[in-house]
C-alpha positions in Angstrom: 37.2 -1.4 15.7 37.4 2.5 15.6 35.6 5.4 13.5 35.1 8.8 13.1 32.0 11.5 12.1 32.5 13.2 9.1 30.6 15.8 7.1 31.7 16.0 3.7 29.4 19.0 3.0 31.8 20.9 5.2 34.8 20.9 3.1 35.8 21.2 -0.8 35.5 18.2 -2.5 39.2 18.3 -3.5 39.8 17.1 0.5 37.5 14.1 0.4 39.9 11.6 -1.0 43.2 12.4 1.4 40.5 12.8 4.4 39.6 9.1 3.6 43.3 7.6 2.9 44.3 9.5 6.3 41.3 8.0 8.1 42.3 4.4 6.9 46.0 5.0 7.6 45.0 6.0 11.1 43.0 2.6 11.6 39.4 4.0 11.4 36.6 1.5 9.4 33.8 3.4 10.3 32.9 6.5 9.0 29.3 8.5 10.0 27.6 11.0 7.7 24.6 12.5 6.8 23.0 13.3 10.5 22.6 17.1 9.8 22.8 17.0 5.7 18.8 17.5 5.1 19.0 21.0 3.3 22.2 19.9 0.9 20.0 16.6 0.2 16.7 18.2 -0.5 16.8 22.3 -1.1 13.1 22.5 -1.8 10.3 19.9 -1.5 11.1 17.2 -3.8 14.2 18.6 -5.1 17.1 16.0 -4.4 20.6 16.6 -4.7 22.3 12.7 -4.3 25.1 13.6 -6.6 27.7 14.7 -4.1 26.7 12.2 -1.2 27.0 9.8 -4.1 30.6 10.9 -4.3 31.5 11.2 -1.3 30.4 7.5 -0.5 32.5 6.0 -3.0 35.3 8.1 -2.0 35.1 6.7 1.9 34.7 3.4 0.1 37.8 3.5 -2.5 39.8 3.7 0.7 38.1 0.5 2.5 36.1 2.5 4.5 32.6 1.7 6.0 29.9 3.9 5.9 27.3 4.8 8.7 24.7 6.8 7.3 22.0 8.9 9.1 18.6 10.0 8.9 18.8 13.8 8.9 15.6 14.2 10.7 17.6 16.1 13.6 17.9 19.6 11.1 14.8 20.3 9.5 15.5 22.8 6.8 14.0 26.4 6.5 12.2 25.6 3.7 10.1 22.7 5.6 9.7 25.1 8.6 8.3 27.8 6.6 5.9 25.6 4.9 4.6 23.9 8.1 5.6 26.1 11.0 3.6 23.9 13.7 6.8 21.8 13.4 8.6 23.9 15.8 8.3 23.1 19.6 6.8 25.2 22.2 8.9 25.9 25.5 7.4 24.5 28.5 8.6 26.9 30.5 7.6 30.4 28.7 4.9 29.1 26.4 7.1 30.9 23.5 7.7 29.2 20.2 11.0 27.7 19.9 12.6 28.7 16.4 14.5 28.2 13.5 18.5 28.6 13.6 19.8 25.6 15.5 19.1 22.2 16.0 16.3 19.8 17.1 14.0 22.3 16.4 10.9 20.1 16.1 7.9 18.9 18.3 7.3 15.3 18.2 3.5 15.6 18.2 3.5 17.9 14.8 2.0 15.2 12.5 3.3 17.3 9.7 6.5 16.6 10.9 5.9 12.8 11.5 4.9 12.2 7.9 7.8 14.5 6.4 10.6 12.9 8.9 9.5 9.6 7.6 9.0 10.6 3.9 13.0 11.7 3.9 13.7 8.4 5.7 12.1 6.5 3.0 13.7 8.5 0.2 17.1 7.9 1.7 16.0 4.1 2.4 15.2 3.7 -0.7 18.3 5.2 -2.2 21.0 3.8 -0.2 19.2 1.1 1.8 21.3 -1.8 -0.4 24.5 0.3 -1.2 27.2 -2.1 -0.7 29.6 0.7 1.3 26.7 1.4 3.8 27.0 -1.2 6.4 24.6 0.2 8.9 22.1 3.1 9.9 21.8 6.0 12.8 18.3 7.2 13.6 17.8 10.9 13.4 20.9 12.6 16.3 20.6 12.6 19.8 17.2 12.3 20.5 15.5 14.7 23.1 18.7 16.9 23.5 18.3 20.2 24.1 15.1 19.5 26.2 13.0 18.6 23.2 11.1 15.6 24.3 8.3 18.1 25.8 6.2 20.6 24.0 3.7 23.2 25.1 2.1 23.2 21.7 -1.3 23.1 20.5 -0.2 19.9 18.6 0.8 18.2 22.3 -2.2 19.2 23.9 -4.7 17.7 21.5 -2.2 14.3 21.5 -2.2 14.3 25.1 -5.8 14.7 25.6 -6.5 11.6 23.3 -3.6 9.5 25.3 -5.7 10.3 28.5 -8.5 8.9 26.8 -6.8 6.2 25.7 -5.3 5.1 29.0 -8.3 6.1 31.4 -11.3 4.9 29.2 -13.5 7.7 30.5 -12.9 11.2 32.6 -14.3 10.0 35.9 -11.6 7.2 36.2 -9.3 10.4 35.1 -10.5 12.3 37.7 -10.2 9.8 40.2 -6.5 8.4 39.5 -5.3 11.8 39.4 -7.2 12.7 42.9 -8.7 15.7 40.9 -11.0 16.4 43.7 -8.1 18.5 45.4 -8.3 22.0 44.4 -11.3 21.5 42.3 -9.4 20.3 39.3 -11.9 17.7 38.1 -13.0 17.5 34.1 -15.9 17.1 32.3 -14.4 16.0 29.5 -11.0 15.0 27.6 -10.8 18.2 25.6 -10.8 20.4 29.1 -7.2 18.4 29.8 -4.6 21.2 29.7 -0.6 20.9 30.0 0.5 20.6 33.6 2.8 24.0 32.9 2.3 27.6 33.3 -0.2 27.5 36.2 0.0 29.6 39.4 1.5 27.1 41.5 2.8 23.5 41.1 0.3 21.5 39.1 -1.2 17.9 40.0 2.2 15.5 40.4 -0.3 12.8 38.6 -1.1 15.0 35.6 2.4 15.6 35.4 3.7 12.0 35.1 1.2 11.2 32.7 2.1 14.0 30.3 5.9 12.5 31.2 4.7 9.0 29.9 2.7 10.6 27.1 5.8 12.8 25.8 7.7 9.5 26.2 5.7 7.5 24.0 5.5 10.5 21.3 9.4 10.2 21.2 9.4 6.2 20.6 6.5 6.2 18.3 8.5 8.3 16.0 11.9 6.3 16.7 9.9 3.1 16.0 8.2 4.2 12.7 11.5 5.5 11.6 13.2 1.9 12.6 10.6 0.0 10.8 11.3 2.2 7.3 14.5 1.4 7.1 14.2 -2.1 8.3 12.4 -2.1 4.8 14.8 -1.0 2.4 18.1 -1.6 4.1 18.0 -5.7 5.1 21.3 -7.1 6.7 22.3 -3.7 7.4 22.4 -2.6 11.4 20.3 0.2 12.9 21.3 2.3 15.9 20.7 5.6 17.5 23.5 8.0 19.4 22.0 8.2 22.8 22.7 11.2 25.0 22.9 10.8 29.1 20.0 8.4 30.0 18.3 10.9 32.4 18.6 13.9 29.5 16.2 12.1 26.8 13.2 12.2 29.6 12.3 9.5 27.7 11.9 5.2 28.5 15.3 4.4 27.3 15.2 0.7 27.3 11.8 1.0 25.3 13.1 3.6 23.0 16.4 1.2 22.3 13.9 -1.5 22.2 14.1 -2.1 18.0 17.5 -1.2 17.5 20.2 -3.6 16.8 22.0 -1.9 19.5 22.7 1.1 21.2 24.9 3.8 20.9 26.4 6.5 23.2 27.9 10.0 22.6 30.8 10.2 25.3 31.9 13.7 26.4 33.9 13.1 29.9 34.4 17.0 30.3 31.6 18.4 29.5 29.3 16.3 31.1 31.6 16.4 34.4 31.5 20.4 34.2 27.7 20.0 34.1 27.1 17.0 36.4 29.5 18.3 39.3 28.9 21.8 39.2 28.2 21.9 42.7 31.1 20.0 43.6 33.8 21.5 46.1 36.6 23.3 44.0 39.5 20.6 45.1 36.9 18.0 44.7 36.3 19.4 40.7 39.7 20.4 40.2 41.1 17.3 40.7 39.4 15.8 37.8 38.8 18.6 35.7 40.8 17.3 32.7 40.1 14.1 33.0 36.1 13.8 34.0 35.3 12.0 37.0 36.7 8.3 37.1 33.4 6.8 37.5 31.2 9.4 35.0 31.5 8.2 31.6 31.7 4.5 33.1 28.5 4.9 34.3 27.2 6.0 31.0 28.8 2.7 29.6 27.1 0.4 31.9 23.7 1.9 31.3 24.3 1.8 27.8 25.3 -2.1 27.8 22.4 -2.5 29.8 19.5 -1.6 27.7 21.8 -2.9 24.2 21.2 -6.0 22.6 24.8 -6.9 23.0 28.0 -4.8 23.0 27.1 -1.0 22.5 29.0 1.5 20.5 30.7 4.8 21.0 29.3 6.9 18.3 30.8 10.1 19.4 34.2 10.3 21.3 35.8 13.6 22.6 38.7 14.4 20.9 39.7 17.6 22.7 38.0 21.0 24.3 34.3 20.8 23.7 32.4 24.2 23.1 28.8 23.7 25.0 29.4 23.1 28.6 29.9 26.1 31.1 33.9 25.6 30.7 36.0 23.4 28.3 39.0 22.4 29.4 41.4 20.4 27.7 42.2 16.6 28.0 45.1 15.7 29.8 47.5 13.9 27.8 46.5 10.2 27.4 42.7 11.0 28.1 41.7 10.4 25.1 43.2 6.9 24.7 42.1 6.2 28.3 38.5 7.1 27.5 38.2 4.6 24.3 39.8 1.7 26.3 37.5 2.4 29.3 34.4 2.1 26.8 36.0 -1.1 25.5 36.4 -2.6 29.0 33.0 -1.8 29.7 31.7 -3.6 26.7 31.6 -1.4 23.6 32.7 -3.1 20.4 33.7 0.2 18.6 34.7 3.9 19.0 33.7 6.9 16.9 35.7 9.9 17.3 33.9 13.2 17.0 34.8 14.5 14.9 37.8 14.2 11.6 38.1 17.8 11.7 37.7 20.8 13.7 35.0 23.1 11.9 36.2 27.1 11.3 32.7 28.2 11.1 29.3 28.5 13.0 28.0 27.0 16.1 30.7 24.1 16.7 33.8 26.2 15.6 35.3 25.8 19.3 34.9 22.1 19.3 38.0 20.2 18.6 38.4 17.6 16.0 41.1 14.9 15.4 42.4 17.3 13.2 42.7 21.2 13.0 41.2 23.7 11.1 44.3 24.0 9.6 44.6 20.1 8.6 47.6 19.3 11.0 46.8 16.6 13.4 45.3 17.8 16.8 46.8 15.9 20.2 44.5 13.3 20.2 45.9 12.0 16.9 48.6 10.1 18.1 46.8 8.8 20.8 44.7 6.8 18.2 47.5 6.0 16.5 48.9 4.1 20.1 45.0 2.9 20.4 45.2 1.2 16.7 48.5 -0.7 17.8 47.1 -1.9 20.9 43.8 -2.9 19.9 45.5 -5.4 17.3 46.4 -7.5 20.1 42.9 -8.1 21.0 40.9 -9.3 17.7 38.5 -11.0 20.0 37.7 -8.0 22.4 34.7 -6.5 20.6 32.5 -10.1 21.0 33.6 -10.8 24.3 30.9 -10.2 27.2 31.1 -8.2 30.4 29.9 -10.2 33.5 28.5 -8.8 36.3 27.5 -10.0 39.9 26.0 -7.1 41.1 23.1 -5.0 39.4 21.1 -1.6 39.7 17.5 -1.5 39.1 16.9 1.8 37.4 14.0 3.3 35.4 13.1 6.8 33.6 10.1 6.6 35.7 12.0 7.1 38.9 13.6 10.2 37.7 10.9 11.7 36.8 8.7 10.9 40.1 11.5 12.6 42.0 11.7 15.5 39.4 8.2 16.4 39.6 7.7 16.1 43.4 11.0 17.6 44.8 10.1 17.7 48.5 13.6 18.8 49.1 15.7 20.7 46.7 19.0 18.4 47.5 17.2 15.4 46.2 18.6 14.7 43.0 17.9 10.7 41.9 20.9 11.1 39.3 23.1 11.9 41.7 21.6 9.4 44.1 22.0 6.5 41.7 25.5 7.5 40.8 26.5 7.7 44.4 25.5 4.2 44.7 27.5 3.1 41.4 30.3 5.0 42.7 30.8 3.1 45.7 30.7 -0.4 43.9 33.1 1.1 41.4 35.6 2.0 43.8 35.2 -1.5 45.5 36.3 -2.7 41.5 32.8 -4.4 41.2 31.3 -5.2 38.1 27.7 -3.2 37.8 24.9 -4.4 35.1 22.1 -1.8 35.2 18.5 -3.5 34.5 15.0 -2.5 34.5 12.6 -4.1 36.8 11.2 -7.0 34.1 14.4 -8.2 34.0 16.1 -11.6 34.8 17.8 -11.8 38.3 19.0 -15.0 38.6 22.8 -14.2 37.5 23.1 -11.3 40.2 24.6 -12.0 43.9 23.3 -8.4 45.2 20.2 -6.4 43.9 20.2 -2.5 44.4 17.8 0.0 43.8 19.0 3.0 44.6 15.6 4.9 44.4 12.4 3.1 42.9 9.2 4.8 43.6 6.9 3.2 41.7 7.3 -1.0 41.8 5.3 -3.7 39.8 3.7 -6.8 41.7 5.7 -8.9 39.2 8.9 -7.1 40.2 8.4 -7.9 43.7 7.2 -11.5 42.7 10.8 -11.8 41.1 12.7 -10.6 43.8 10.9 -12.9 46.5 12.2 -15.7 44.2 15.4 -14.4 44.1 18.4 -15.6 46.4 20.5 -12.4 45.7 20.6 -9.9 48.6 18.2 -6.8 47.7 18.8 -3.7 48.8 16.2 -0.7 48.6 17.0 3.0 48.8 15.0 5.8 50.1 11.5 6.9 48.4 11.5 3.0 47.1 7.9 1.6 46.7 6.3 4.5 48.1 4.0 5.6 45.3 1.3 4.3 43.0 1.6 3.9 39.4 -0.6 7.1 39.4 1.8 9.0 41.6 -0.3 9.1 44.8 1.0 7.7 48.3 1.1 3.9 48.8 -2.0 3.2 50.6 -0.4 0.9 53.1 2.5 3.5 53.5 5.9 3.4 51.8 7.9 1.1 50.5 4.2 -0.1 49.6 4.4 -3.3 47.7 8.0 -3.7 49.1 6.7 -4.7 52.4 5.9 -7.9 51.0 9.7 -8.7 51.0 10.5 -6.5 54.0 7.8 -5.5 57.0 8.8 -2.3 57.6 6.6 1.3 57.3 8.0 4.4 56.7 6.1 6.8 59.2 7.3 10.0 57.9 9.3 11.9 55.6 11.8 14.8 56.5 14.2 16.6 54.3 16.9 18.8 55.5 19.8 21.2 53.9 22.9 19.0 53.0 24.8 20.7 55.5 22.7 20.1 58.1 23.5 16.2 58.8 22.9 14.2 61.6 24.7 10.9 62.8 24.1 7.7 61.4 25.9 4.9 63.2 26.6 1.7 61.4 29.1 -0.8 62.5 30.3 1.0 65.5 31.5 3.8 63.5 29.5 7.3 62.7 28.7 8.4 59.1 26.2 11.2 57.7 22.4 11.1 57.3 20.8 14.3 55.3 18.7 15.5 52.8 16.3 12.9 52.6 15.6 10.8 56.0 12.7 8.7 56.8 11.0 7.7 59.9 11.2 3.9 60.1 8.9 1.4 62.0 10.2 -1.1 64.2 9.0 -5.0 63.5 9.5 -8.3 65.4 11.2 -9.7 61.9 13.4 -6.8 61.6 16.9 -6.5 62.4 18.2 -2.9 62.9 21.3 -2.5 60.9 22.3 1.4 61.2 20.2 3.9 63.7 19.9 7.5 63.4 21.6 9.8 66.0 18.5 9.5 68.1 18.8 5.7 68.1 15.6 5.4 65.9 16.2 2.7 62.8 18.0 4.2 59.8 18.3 0.8 57.7 16.7 -2.7 58.5 16.9 -5.9 57.6 14.7 -8.9 56.7 16.4 -12.1 55.9 18.5 -11.0 52.9 16.6 -7.9 52.2 17.5 -4.3 52.9 16.2 -1.0 53.4 17.5 2.1 53.6 15.7 5.1 54.7 18.3 7.9 54.6 20.5 9.6 51.8 24.0 9.7 53.5 27.7 10.1 52.5 29.8 8.2 50.1 32.0 6.9 52.7 29.2 4.7 54.3 28.4 3.8 51.1 31.4 2.0 50.4 31.5 0.7 53.7 28.5 -0.7 53.4 28.2 -2.0 50.0 32.2 -3.6 51.3 30.2 -5.5 54.0 27.6 -6.8 51.9 30.2 -7.9 49.0 32.0 -9.6 51.8 29.0 -11.6 53.4 27.5 -12.5 49.7 30.8 -13.8 48.2 31.5 -10.8 45.8 35.2 -10.3 45.1 36.2 -6.5 46.0 39.7 -4.9 45.3 41.4 -2.2 47.5 42.5 0.3 45.1 44.1 3.9 45.5 41.7 6.8 44.7 42.4 7.3 41.5 42.3 4.1 39.7 39.6 1.9 38.7 39.2 -1.7 37.8 36.7 -3.6 35.2 36.9 -7.1 33.7 35.5 -8.6 30.4 36.3 -11.7 29.6 40.0 -13.3 31.0 41.4 -9.4 30.6 41.6 -7.0 33.4 42.0 -3.4 32.7 43.1 -0.8 35.5 42.4 3.1 34.7 44.8 5.8 36.6 42.9 9.1 36.7 44.9 10.5 38.6 48.2 12.8 38.1 50.8 10.6 39.8 52.1 6.7 38.9 51.3 3.9 40.8 52.6 0.5 41.7 49.9 -2.6 41.0 50.5 -5.3 43.4 50.2 -8.0 40.8 51.7 -11.8 40.5 55.0 -12.4 38.8 53.2 -14.6 36.3 50.7 -11.9 35.4 50.8 -11.8 31.4 50.3 -7.9 30.6 48.8 -7.0 27.1 49.0 -3.2 27.7 51.7 -1.5 30.1 53.3 -2.9 33.4 52.8 -2.9 37.0 53.8 0.5 37.1 50.9 2.6 35.9 51.7 6.1 34.8 49.1 9.5 35.3 46.2 9.0 32.9 47.3 5.5 31.5 45.7 2.2 31.2 46.9 -1.3 32.1 45.4 -4.0 30.4 46.6 -7.8 31.7 45.4 -11.5 31.8 
């Protein structure tokens, strides 16, 4: 299934019918509208203008299109800000109010905004909840984008104080949990608690983690109430939300998605590659500048599938150059089609493109659409025509599950811990996790992302690249699992309040593998030492742990000084260092062979994934490649010669 994002309020009404007819002819089924239209829907308190929206919905429906309606709460109008100035968030880095004039200019701790957001949600739900042309709803838009989860406002401070009282019960418990005896940071009552920003030097890490948890809870409270309202007024319609990259929400994404019917994701491979790989060496960066890194989009797809209830959607697919990254190249010809197929291969049910037509005004005027501002088809238009024809060959694909034998355990708390306690500037939790993931994908291994509360029984190999805080329940499930378990550095090292594990790292994980982390050093990335594994030498750098030896431990790899770097107890492994991509590839290849997981040797720019009885191969490279496949292979798309920036699908 295919869809598009459309803004009827941006265009003369005389264009709507032709737009709708062309959308249908292109093979688009779904049209998302309304996420930024609050000021056009309600021009003053209680003054509503539904006529234009009614006509837009009718025009789309007349062309056979299904409408996804949005709550418009990402853009509170000026009259609302003037009425309730406390809606505006306060920057945690400067203490200044973030003003009106863009989007997402609201504070999750503003009760005035909470009330008004739920009010407009209820108004729209009452009017359109059972409209026959509306198949589903999107909540808000890209929650937490632009660093809007955290606020330094008076409202946030008061709400945080209440949260602390609810969680700790009395101030002595809080002081003890946070270690506030250090630097005379003890509080006498909850009303004294400040927000952990704008101090002379670093603030207490336990205080920081508590504030991150509080802020996440505020976002989830807002979102859950919005969903509950829509459930009342929009029965038998799906409710979804368009997530940005999981690390950017600064929120517990699994909890944020819990009440949704399924998760959607906004996929911008070039913009995100420009940001995520900004420090990559020039030759490595340029190689994928116009394609995106081969594993970055799938990293997001697999994370989205991990928190979705069933197949996920792409609600916004990049169609050309964007406007918001530091540099905004054009996609190589064929890449919009490739990205779309890659989403389907990793479990998507629907891909919607952003946007129908490039807008000639305001902040996103340089952001491409499927059509140019003069209404001519843009480059991606023909790729979608081809995609429509190819999708027709696979009608059952949207409901086909993705099955993985390998899982990565992840959670937002791990990101928070490593951001709060940097220890070394070269440690980045997302980069570490991505490196593990990319090594697995280069081997052709399909990967699930799971949380600590997941059922582990389906997997042969379970990997936790970075899990500083682990629960006893998770350790118990690991102990009962038959899978090989791999824990990366920092895992188990902290208590739930972000203090050191009393029995040293890896804390509770010592029940699985009797190793102790005796000390930690962090080094510059260019100051690496040797890592010896399987008669080969690799790199150890950035984060290096001194590990104890034990009679029940096997040393799998050693540092330059012959001390343990990776140890094993039965089928449990602990890695004490950050390392290089080559090591991760070889290490996981060896584990896959040992534990009966199929791998595939691929050219550097090729990636393979399976969904049901289909195998998908993607070429991110500028040269063609010949696939060594049996003569009996049934090709659905392509052949055994895969062209640059192309896709092959076979049974």
